[in-house]
C-alpha positions in Angstrom: 107.0 85.9 92.4 105.3 88.6 94.5 101.9 88.1 96.1 99.0 90.1 94.8 96.7 90.8 97.7 93.1 92.2 97.4 92.3 94.1 100.6 88.7 95.3 101.0 86.3 96.7 103.6 83.3 94.5 103.1 79.8 94.0 104.7 78.6 90.7 105.9 76.6 90.3 102.7 79.6 90.9 100.5 79.1 94.6 99.6 82.3 96.7 99.0 80.5 99.6 97.5 81.0 102.5 100.0 77.6 104.1 99.2 75.3 104.0 102.2 77.8 105.2 104.8 78.2 101.8 106.4 81.9 102.3 107.3 82.2 103.1 110.9 82.0 101.6 114.4 80.3 98.2 114.7 78.7 99.4 117.9 77.2 102.6 119.3 80.2 103.4 121.5 81.3 107.0 120.8 84.8 106.1 122.0 85.4 103.5 119.2 88.8 101.9 120.0 90.5 101.2 116.8 94.0 100.8 118.0 94.1 97.1 117.3 92.7 97.6 113.9 95.2 100.4 113.1 98.0 98.0 114.3 96.8 95.3 111.9 96.6 97.7 109.0 100.1 99.0 109.8 101.4 95.4 109.7 99.9 94.9 106.3 101.3 98.2 104.9 104.8 97.2 106.2 104.6 93.9 104.3 103.8 95.7 101.0 105.9 97.9 98.7 103.4 98.4 95.9 99.8 99.7 95.8 97.6 99.1 92.7 94.4 100.8 92.0 92.2 101.6 89.0 91.9 105.1 87.5 88.8 106.2 89.3 90.0 105.2 92.8 93.4 106.7 92.0 91.9 110.1 91.1 89.7 110.1 94.2 92.6 109.2 96.4 94.9 111.7 94.7 92.5 114.5 95.4 92.4 113.7 99.1 95.4 111.9 100.6 98.3 114.2 99.6 96.8 117.1 101.5 96.2 115.2 104.8 98.5 116.4 107.6 96.6 115.3 110.7 96.4 111.6 109.9 97.4 109.7 113.0 96.9 106.2 111.4 99.9 106.5 109.1 97.8 105.9 106.0 98.6 109.3 104.3 102.3 108.9 104.9 102.2 105.4 103.4 100.2 106.4 100.4 102.4 109.4 99.7 105.6 107.4 99.7 104.6 103.9 98.4 105.1 103.0 94.8 101.6 103.4 93.3 100.5 101.7 90.1 97.3 102.7 88.3 95.7 100.3 85.8 94.2 102.6 83.2 93.9 102.8 79.4 93.0 106.5 79.6 95.2 108.1 82.4 98.1 110.0 80.9 100.0 111.1 84.0 100.0 111.0 87.8 98.9 114.5 88.3 101.9 115.1 90.5 101.2 112.3 93.0 104.5 110.4 92.9 105.8 107.8 92.8 103.2 106.6 90.4 103.5 104.3 87.3 100.6 103.8 84.9 99.9 100.2 83.8 97.8 99.6 80.7 96.3 96.2 81.6 96.5 92.9 83.3 99.6 91.9 81.3 101.4 94.8 83.1 100.1 93.6 86.4 101.4 90.1 85.7 104.8 91.6 84.8 104.8 93.6 88.1 104.2 90.4 90.0 107.2 88.8 88.4 109.5 91.6 89.6 111.3 91.2 93.0 109.7 92.8 96.0 107.1 92.6 98.7 103.3 92.2 98.6 101.3 94.2 96.0 98.1 95.4 97.5 94.9 96.2 95.6 92.1 98.0 97.4 88.9 99.7 96.3 88.9 99.7 92.5 85.9 97.4 92.1 86.1 97.3 88.3 89.8 96.4 88.4 89.2 93.8 91.2 86.5 92.1 89.2 89.0 91.8 86.4 91.7 90.4 88.7 89.6 87.8 90.4 89.1 85.5 87.5 92.5 86.2 86.0 94.4 83.9 88.3 96.7 86.8 89.4 95.2 87.1 93.0 97.2 85.2 95.7 95.3 86.4 98.8 92.1 88.1 100.0 92.2 90.3 103.1 88.7 91.2 104.0 87.8 93.6 106.8 84.3 92.5 107.5 81.9 95.0 109.0 79.0 93.3 110.9 76.3 95.0 108.9 74.0 93.8 106.1 73.1 96.5 103.6 71.1 94.4 101.3 72.1 96.2 98.1 75.3 97.5 96.5 78.1 96.3 94.4 79.7 93.1 95.8 83.2 91.9 95.7 82.3 88.7 93.8 79.9 89.0 90.8 77.2 86.3 90.5 78.6 83.3 88.9 82.2 84.0 90.0 84.2 80.8 90.3 87.0 80.8 92.8 89.7 78.2 93.2 89.9 76.6 96.6 90.8 79.1 99.3 92.8 78.4 102.5 92.1 80.3 105.7 95.2 82.0 106.8 93.9 84.2 109.6 90.8 85.3 111.4 91.1 88.2 113.8 88.4 90.1 115.8 88.9 93.7 116.7 87.6 95.7 119.6 85.4 97.6 117.2 83.5 94.4 116.2 85.2 94.2 112.8 86.7 90.9 111.8 89.7 90.4 109.5 89.4 87.3 107.3 92.5 86.3 105.3 92.4 83.7 102.6 95.1 82.5 100.3 94.4 80.9 97.0 95.3 77.2 97.3 
């Protein structure tokens, strides 16, 4: 069975809602060195062959990433070639951003996990993530923690969320001040 991995940019207080413009350097250095961060993200992309998002995130990404030609991080190339899965009851087609498959719910995500292949990565898609967390389908959390507290915003885990025991797999600090925390569901 494939691993379903939730990967999120997150603040120290658990916010993953991008409102408030908190994504950026963890220090005031204009020459923010992110080469080690890009390397870590590249390693994770290479370990995955499927990318799952909800409809809203997919539509936002579809309107931006296919047209990026000056991306030196490799993200646009990856997103344009990886098999994308969109969990949606309303979306009818990919709008031309291929390869894309539409899944109608968590049963389809479970079936996807049962297929042979590499990691399945879910990012953004707060509504979908909040459905996946209690479903028992998540195998790993990869959290890129920004050393900032925003005090308000939508958090990864809703109040009252119960998680099974998590095992720390990796902690890694980057030159930018960000920290990667990886946890596997025990």
